[in-house]
Structure formats: C-alpha cells, structure tokens
C-alpha positions as CSV (number, residue, x, y, z in Angstrom):
1,M,-26.8,71.1,-25.7
2,K,-26.1,74.2,-23.7
3,P,-23.7,76.5,-24.8
4,R,-20.1,76.6,-22.9
5,V,-18.8,80.2,-22.2
6,T,-15.4,80.4,-21.3
7,F,-14.1,83.5,-19.4
8,Y,-10.3,84.4,-20.0
9,T,-9.3,87.0,-17.5
10,R,-6.4,88.3,-15.3
11,S,-6.9,89.8,-11.7
12,G,-6.9,93.8,-11.5
13,C,-8.3,94.1,-14.7
14,C,-11.2,96.6,-14.8
15,L,-12.0,96.1,-18.7
16,C,-12.2,92.1,-16.9
17,D,-14.4,92.9,-13.6
18,E,-17.2,94.8,-16.1
19,A,-17.6,91.7,-18.5
20,K,-17.7,89.5,-15.7
21,R,-20.7,91.4,-14.5
22,V,-22.4,91.4,-18.0
23,V,-21.7,87.6,-18.6
24,L,-23.2,86.6,-15.1
25,E,-26.0,88.5,-15.5
26,A,-26.6,86.7,-18.6
27,R,-26.9,83.8,-17.1
28,R,-30.1,84.8,-15.4
29,R,-31.6,84.9,-18.5
30,A,-29.6,82.4,-20.8
31,D,-28.8,78.7,-19.9
32,F,-24.9,78.2,-20.7
33,D,-22.4,76.0,-19.0
34,Y,-19.7,78.3,-17.9
35,E,-15.7,78.5,-16.8
36,E,-13.2,81.1,-15.9
37,F,-9.5,81.0,-16.1
38,D,-6.8,83.7,-15.0
39,I,-4.2,83.4,-17.8
40,D,-1.3,84.6,-15.6
41,A,-1.5,80.9,-14.3
42,D,-0.7,79.3,-17.6
43,P,2.0,80.7,-19.9
44,E,0.4,79.3,-22.5
45,L,-2.9,81.3,-22.3
46,R,-1.1,84.2,-21.0
47,R,1.1,84.3,-24.2
48,R,-2.5,83.7,-27.0
49,Y,-4.4,86.1,-24.8
50,N,-2.0,89.0,-22.6
51,E,-2.9,92.0,-25.1
52,E,-6.4,91.2,-25.1
53,V,-8.4,90.5,-22.0
54,P,-10.8,89.9,-21.0
55,V,-11.7,86.9,-23.9
56,I,-14.9,85.5,-24.0
57,A,-15.5,82.6,-25.9
58,I,-18.6,80.5,-26.9
59,D,-18.1,76.9,-27.8
60,G,-14.5,77.4,-27.9
61,A,-15.0,80.1,-30.8
62,K,-13.4,83.6,-29.5
63,A,-16.7,86.0,-29.3
64,F,-15.8,89.2,-27.8
65,K,-12.7,90.9,-26.3
66,F,-12.1,93.8,-24.3
67,R,-15.8,94.3,-23.8
68,V,-19.2,92.5,-24.1
69,N,-22.7,93.7,-25.3
70,M,-25.6,92.1,-23.3
71,A,-27.7,92.6,-26.0
72,E,-25.0,90.7,-28.4
73,F,-23.9,88.3,-26.0
74,L,-27.4,86.5,-26.0
75,K,-27.8,86.8,-29.6
76,K,-24.6,84.7,-30.1
77,L,-25.5,82.6,-27.4
78,R,-29.0,81.9,-29.2
79,A,-27.2,80.9,-32.5
80,R,-25.6,78.4,-30.6
81,T,-28.4,76.4,-29.3
C-alpha cells in the first residue's frame, strides 16, 4: 500500500512554497498518494496548524513542520512501505 502524504499549507507562505517543491520533486523518486489542504479554509485546521505551516504528515502522523529535507522525507516514506 502506498503511503499517504498530507500537506497543510496556506497561501502567501514562502516556507510552504519551498516545502511543496521538495514534496513534489519527491514524487519523481517515490510513489505516494498526495493531498493538500489550505488551513485557512478550515477553522479546525487553522487552530491546529496556524503557527506550524507548512506541516507534512505521512499516513496521518506529523513528519515535518516548517522545512522538509528531501533525503529525510524519502527515508520516512521508505519506512512506511
């Protein structure tokens, strides 16, 4: 079963843009399902992640916040397969 990567973001966030580039580049190297949520569109997500975006979860578990490293991301994905 493929890992599920969830990306919590907001518009106008330069750290989010940077992290998204890493995650999307990782899709060329690893097979995973991807979903993205704008936390400002959901009051509960904004409450939960307002001070931490971007947040990247793998199979529902928070794996990264603020910055993501490609090698670490791929390592965590491999650990889930």
